[in-house]
N, C-alpha and C positions, 0 to 999 in steps of 0.2 A: 205479738202475731197472732193470726187467726187463719183458720184453714177452713174451705168451705168447698163442697161435692161440687164436681162440674157436671153442666147439663149439655145436652145435644141441642141443635137447633131450634127441636120445638120444645124445649123446656123439662125435657124426661132427664132425669139422674142417671149419668153414666153408670154409677155403682152406687147400690144402697148403703147408707152408713148407720142405719137405726141400729143402736145397742140391742144385743139379745138378752143381756143380763145387767147388773149394775156396777160389773168388774170389766165389762166389754169396753176395750180402750182401742180397737182395731184402727180407728183413723187417727188416734196419736200417736200409737206405734207406727203407723205408715208415715207420717211426719216427719218422726224421730230418726227413722232409718230411711235415709235418702234412696236408698237404693233399692227399696222395697217396690213389688209390679203394681203397688195400688198407688203409688205416688202419683203417676200420672193423670188419676183420676181426682185428684185434689187442685183446687186454687189456692194457695198460700198467700195471703195477704198481711202488710208489716204497714205501720204508723209511716205517713209521708214526713221526714223532719222539714221543719218551718227553716225561712232563711232569714237572714237578719236585714232589718230595714231601720238604715240611718234616719228616716224619716219620723217615725214611730220609736226609735230607740229600744227597739226588742225584735224579737223574733216573731214572724207572722208567716200565715200561710192563705193563698187567695182562693177564697169560697165564692167567687163569681157572683156577689151581691146574693148570696143563698143564706149567708150567715151575717147578722147586722150589729152584736154584741161580743166584745171579747171576753175568751172565759178559759180556763184552764181545764173545762172539760171539751173544748171544740177539737176537732181531730179529723183525718182523711185518711182512709185504707186504700194502699195501692199493691199490685202484686210486685213481687219482688225484682221481676226482671223488667217491669216498665213503671217506673216512678211517677211520669207524667199523666199515666192513664189513672185517673181518680175513679174507684170501684164504690166507694162507698162515702159518705160524708156526713159528719155528725156536729151541729152548733146551736150556740143559743140566738134566739131572734127577740126574746123579750124577757122580762124578769123570769117567769116560771117556764117558759116556752123554747122549744127545741126542735130543729128542723133536721130531719134524718133523709138525705135521698141516696 
């Protein structure tokens, strides 16, 4: 899982999450304590689970042509509440080349 701060329609953060020192874990604490008043200012993402493909004989994710090579490093992040809306994808496109969208 990963969390990022929400932004408004103009791209400004709703809340600043910049740590004030090395021990500042306000974002992590807010995520772990779901009832925190700050949780509504976070977007929590998780790996999209692959589906089984009889054709391939394994689990697959649909990258809509953005990824061309199979790799254990390929992944997609989705919101917990909407697994069909891919927020971020990362995948292999060459021997040492990757795409991040």
